[in-house]
C-alpha positions in Angstrom: -22.3 32.9 -45.7 -22.7 29.5 -45.5 -19.5 27.1 -43.9 -19.6 24.6 -47.2 -18.5 27.8 -49.1 -16.0 28.7 -46.6 -14.5 25.1 -46.9 -14.1 25.6 -50.4 -12.5 29.0 -50.1 -9.6 27.6 -47.8 -9.8 24.9 -50.3 -9.3 27.1 -52.9 -6.5 29.7 -50.6 -4.3 26.3 -49.2 -4.2 24.6 -52.8 -3.9 27.9 -55.1 -5.7 26.0 -57.5 -9.7 25.5 -58.1 -9.4 22.1 -59.6 -7.5 21.1 -56.7 -9.3 22.4 -53.9 -12.5 20.1 -56.3 -10.2 17.2 -56.1 -9.5 17.9 -52.5 -13.2 18.5 -51.7 -15.5 15.5 -54.0 -17.0 17.6 -55.8 -16.5 19.0 -59.8 -14.6 22.5 -60.2 -17.5 24.2 -61.7 -19.7 24.0 -57.9 -16.1 25.5 -56.0 -15.9 28.3 -59.3 -20.1 28.8 -57.8 -19.8 29.4 -54.6 -16.7 31.3 -54.7 -18.3 33.4 -56.7 -21.5 33.7 -55.0 -19.7 34.4 -52.3 -17.3 37.2 -53.8 -21.0 38.9 -54.7 -22.1 38.3 -51.4 -18.8 40.6 -50.0 -19.1 43.0 -52.5 -15.6 42.0 -53.8 -13.0 39.1 -55.1 -11.1 36.8 -53.1 -8.8 35.7 -55.7 -6.6 37.1 -58.6 -7.5 34.4 -61.6 -3.5 33.8 -63.6 -3.1 31.9 -66.0 -1.9 29.1 -63.4 -2.9 29.8 -60.4 -4.9 31.3 -58.1 -3.9 34.0 -55.6 -6.1 36.1 -52.7 -6.8 39.4 -53.2 -6.1 41.6 -50.5 -10.0 40.7 -49.4 -9.3 37.0 -49.6 -6.2 37.8 -47.2 -8.4 39.1 -44.6 -11.1 36.5 -44.9 -8.7 34.1 -44.0 -8.1 33.6 -40.4 -12.1 34.4 -39.7 -13.0 31.6 -42.4 -10.4 28.9 -40.8 -12.2 30.6 -37.4 -15.2 29.5 -38.4 -14.4 25.7 -40.1 -12.6 24.9 -36.7 -15.4 26.1 -34.4 -17.8 23.8 -35.9 -16.0 21.4 -36.1 -15.1 21.8 -32.4 -18.5 21.6 -31.8 -19.3 18.6 -33.5 -16.2 17.0 -31.4 -17.0 18.0 -28.7 -21.0 16.4 -29.3 -19.1 13.1 -30.0 -16.9 13.5 -27.4 -20.4 13.1 -25.7 -22.1 10.2 -27.0 -18.5 8.2 -26.2 -17.9 7.6 -30.0 -14.7 9.4 -30.9 -14.4 10.9 -34.8 -13.6 13.6 -37.4 -10.1 14.5 -38.8 -6.7 14.7 -37.5 -4.0 16.6 -40.1 -0.4 15.9 -39.4 2.5 17.5 -40.9 6.0 15.0 -40.5 9.5 15.6 -42.3 11.1 12.5 -43.3 13.2 10.1 -40.9 10.6 8.9 -38.2 10.7 5.3 -39.6 12.5 4.5 -36.5 10.7 6.3 -33.9 7.4 6.4 -32.1 4.9 7.5 -34.7 4.1 4.9 -36.5 3.5 2.3 -34.0 1.2 5.4 -32.4 -0.2 5.8 -35.4 -1.0 2.2 -35.6 -2.0 1.8 -32.5 -4.5 5.1 -33.2 -6.2 3.7 -36.3 -7.3 0.7 -34.0 -8.4 2.3 -31.2 -10.5 5.0 -33.0 -11.0 3.9 -36.6 -13.0 7.0 -37.3 -11.3 9.6 -36.8 -9.6 10.2 -40.5 -6.3 11.2 -40.0 -4.0 12.4 -43.0 -0.1 12.9 -43.0 1.6 16.5 -45.2 5.4 16.4 -45.3 7.6 19.3 -45.8 10.8 20.8 -43.7 10.6 21.4 -39.8 9.8 25.7 -40.3 7.4 25.3 -43.2 5.0 23.4 -41.0 5.3 25.2 -38.1 4.0 28.0 -40.0 0.9 25.2 -41.1 0.3 24.5 -37.3 0.9 27.9 -35.6 -1.7 29.2 -39.1 -4.1 26.4 -37.6 -3.8 24.8 -41.4 -2.8 20.9 -39.6 -3.8 20.5 -36.0 0.3 19.5 -35.2 3.2 18.5 -36.8 6.9 16.4 -35.6 9.4 18.6 -37.1 13.3 19.4 -36.2 12.9 21.7 -32.9 15.2 24.9 -33.8 18.6 24.9 -31.1 17.7 28.0 -28.7 14.8 26.6 -27.9 11.2 25.1 -28.3 9.3 26.6 -31.2 8.0 30.0 -31.0 4.2 30.1 -30.9 3.2 26.3 -30.0 3.1 24.0 -27.7 5.5 20.5 -27.5 7.0 17.6 -26.2 9.7 16.2 -27.2 9.6 13.0 -29.3 13.2 12.1 -29.8 17.0 12.8 -28.8 18.9 12.4 -31.7 22.8 13.4 -32.8 24.2 13.8 -36.4 27.1 11.9 -37.3 29.8 11.7 -40.3 28.9 8.7 -42.7 31.6 8.6 -45.3 32.8 5.4 -47.5 34.4 2.3 -45.6 38.0 2.0 -44.9 38.7 5.3 -46.0 40.0 6.3 -42.6 43.2 5.1 -41.9 43.3 2.7 -39.0 45.1 5.5 -36.2 41.7 7.5 -36.9 39.2 4.5 -37.7 38.2 4.7 -33.2 38.4 8.5 -33.3 35.6 11.2 -33.2 35.6 13.3 -36.4 36.5 17.2 -36.0 34.4 19.8 -37.9 37.5 21.0 -38.3 38.3 17.9 -40.7 35.1 18.4 -41.9 35.5 21.5 -44.0 38.6 20.3 -46.0 36.1 18.1 -48.4 32.9 18.4 -50.0 30.2 18.2 -47.5 26.7 16.3 -48.2 24.0 17.4 -46.0 20.4 19.2 -45.6 19.4 22.3 -47.2 18.7 25.5 -45.2 15.0 24.9 -45.1 15.5 21.9 -42.7 14.9 22.0 -39.2 18.4 20.0 -39.2 20.0 22.1 -40.9 20.5 25.0 -38.3 22.3 22.8 -35.5 24.3 22.0 -38.2 25.3 25.7 -39.1 25.0 27.0 -35.8 27.8 24.7 -34.4 30.4 25.8 -37.1 29.7 28.9 -36.7 30.3 28.3 -32.7 33.7 27.1 -33.7 34.4 29.9 -36.3 34.5 27.4 -38.7 32.6 28.2 -42.5 30.2 25.2 -43.9 29.5 24.8 -47.5 27.1 22.1 -48.2 28.5 21.4 -52.0 25.3 18.9 -52.0 21.8 19.7 -49.9 19.0 17.3 -49.9 17.1 16.3 -46.8 17.1 12.9 -48.7 18.8 10.7 -46.1 19.2 8.0 -48.3 20.8 10.2 -51.5 22.9 11.7 -48.7 24.3 8.1 -48.1 24.1 7.3 -52.2 26.5 10.4 -53.1 28.6 8.8 -50.1 28.5 5.9 -51.6 29.9 7.4 -55.0 32.5 9.1 -53.3 31.2 12.1 -53.9 32.2 13.6 -50.0 30.8 13.1 -47.1 28.0 13.3 -44.8 26.1 15.1 -42.0 23.2 12.7 -41.2 20.9 11.9 -38.7 21.8 9.5 -36.3 18.5 8.1 -35.8 17.7 7.5 -39.7 17.1 3.5 -40.1 18.8 3.6 -43.2 22.7 4.0 -41.7 22.2 1.0 -39.7 24.5 -1.9 -40.5 25.1 -1.2 -44.2 28.6 -2.1 -44.8 30.3 0.6 -47.8 30.0 3.1 -44.7 31.2 4.0 -41.6 29.5 6.1 -39.1 31.7 8.7 -37.5 30.7 10.9 -34.3 31.1 14.2 -34.4 33.7 16.3 -31.6 31.8 18.3 -30.5 28.4 16.6 -31.0 25.6 18.1 -32.3 22.8 17.1 -31.1 19.5 17.8 -32.0 15.8 16.8 -31.2 12.6 16.3 -32.7 9.7 17.3 -31.0 5.6 17.5 -31.8 4.3 20.4 -31.9 0.5 22.2 -32.1 -0.9 25.4 -31.8 -0.4 26.6 -28.0 -3.1 28.8 -26.7 -6.2 27.0 -28.3 -8.5 24.1 -26.8 -7.1 20.7 -29.0 -9.4 18.8 -30.4 -11.1 16.1 -29.4 -9.0 13.9 -31.9 -5.5 15.3 -31.4 -6.4 15.2 -27.3 -6.7 11.7 -27.6 -2.8 11.3 -29.6 -1.3 12.6 -26.6 -3.3 10.9 -24.2 -2.0 7.2 -26.3 1.2 8.8 -26.6 1.7 8.9 -23.0 0.0 5.9 -22.1 2.6 4.1 -24.3 5.7 5.5 -23.5 4.6 5.0 -19.9 
């Protein structure tokens, strides 16, 4: 059983496609198929069920996957350990990201990281917060920036707060009366009309849902999208009021909209998470050290 074969196996398992796995590993598809078939023969049972449009893991494949990831992680850690000894940081760093990070520390952090460690291959993967936390726990990615859950820190991961944020109401400019223009909007007001906000797969959705539940109010999101720019486009069309992140750069100085605070306030955090209980790789440790340096 070779590391290269395990790399191909993990790629097929994550991509659910031999074609996509071959593209990810920069080899032709027959090479992937032959290696997987040889691995199945070696282990004595099939690892994938070949369906018309995708492949899925068999029970044997499910059993092998955590061992394969652990082997690859151990090999990568050994390589990086000796890269550390030589003073030349290299390897890879896979980061998950949610939307709305343009105005945070993340772009400048990654820019400085690239300048200092050009031999580290950094890859970004976008998804919802719950999905990214799961990928970090499983070791599929090294770390992620997510919306922290309202009830504390995400379980099974180490974390560091990146941004303290709040939810605001966004409505067409001039749509509130003069006497209300400078006052916060209550949650009771919001339930009277169509609401545009994040979908249930977003970590931000949990903060909004819990705030309404605490007031015993029913929240019906008529138009659910995690794309803040699309939320505002729907507001501009007069469809409803958006509940969105105040830190989003698309809210800055747009005369079409009034940005109104909420009463009570709905506060949230975006946090950087990585796998707990495991020694962080050298590239991840370097990123955390650089973050500390830039923050200071």
